[in-house]
N, C-alpha and C positions, 0 to 999 in steps of 0.2 A: 426798920419797917418790916412788919410781918404780914404783909398783904399777900398771903398765899392762897391758892385755890385748890384745896384738896378735893378729890373726886372719889369718895368712898366706893362707889359702884365699880369704878375702874381699878382703884388701888387694891381692892381685895382679891382681884383675880390673880392667880399664880402665873408667873412668867414661865411658860412651858416650852415655848418655841422661839427660835430666832426669826426675826422678820427682816426681809431684805426689801429695799425700795421697789424692786421690780414686782413684788407681790402686792404693793399698795394700790388701791383704786386710783384711777386718773384724777378725780377731784381732789384727793389728798395730795398727790404730787403737784398738781396745779397750785394748790394753796401754799404748799411749802415754797414753790418757786416764787409766787407773788410776795410772800413774806420776806424772802431773801432779797428780791428786787427792791422792795420798799425800803429796806434798811441799808441797802448798798448805795450810799450817796457819796459824791466826791468830797475829799477833804477841803476845808476852807483855806483861803490865803492866810497869811500871818497877820493880816489886819484885824484888830480887835472887833470891829463891827462885823466882819465876815465870820469870825469865830463865834460871836454871839448868835448870828443868824443860823449858823450850822447847829449850834446847841439847841436853839428853839425848834428848828426843823426836826432834829432827832427826837427831842422830847415829844413833839406832836405825833410823829410816826410810831415811836415805841409805845406810847400810850394807846394809840389805835390798835396796834398789833396785840398788846397785852389784853385789852378789853375783848378783842375778837377771840383770842385763845381761851380766855376765861369763859366766854360764852359757849364756845365749842365744848369745853370740858364740863361745864355745869349743865349743859343741855345736850347730852350725847344722842338723844333721839331725834334731834333736828338735823336735817340734811345740810351739808356744807357746799353743795354744788355751786352756789353763787358767791361764796365768800372770797374766792380768789379775785373775781371781778370787782368786788367791793374794795378789797385792799388796793388793787391797781387804780381804781377810780379815786380813792382817797390820796394816793401818791400823786396823781395828776393834779388834784386840787391843792396840793401842798408842794409845789415845785421848788427846786433849788433857785434861790434868788440872790445868792452871794457869789462873790468872785472866788473861784476855786484855786487851790494851790497850783494845779497844772497850768491854769491861765496865768497866774502870777509868774511861774517859772518860764513860760513861753514868752511873756512880755519882757522879762528880764534878759532873756537870751536873744531877743530880737525877732523871734518867730511870730510874735503877735503884732508886729508893726506893719 
C-alpha cells in the first residue's frame, strides 16, 4: 500500500538545525502526548475474542491518528491547538472493551478473586 502523504512545501526545506522537544510549542507537545496515549492500550488476554477486539480497537485508533497526521501535514497553515483534545475525545469514544492480559494473569494467580 503506497498511501503516503508527501508534503512538498515541508519536504523541500533543508534540514539545517537540530530540534529538541523543549523547543517545540506546547500545542505540538500536547498533540504528541495525545497520540502516544491514544495508541498505548493494554494487551488483550489470550482469548481469541479479546484479541479480535484489540485488533479492531487499534485499527480504529491508528486510522484516526493517520488521518489527523495527514491533515496536519497537508494543511500546515491550519492551527493544531485543538487536535490533542480531539485525539483524546476519540480515544474516550473508543474505550478498551476486552479483557486484558494483565486481568487474565491476575485472575489466574488468584489476585482477581
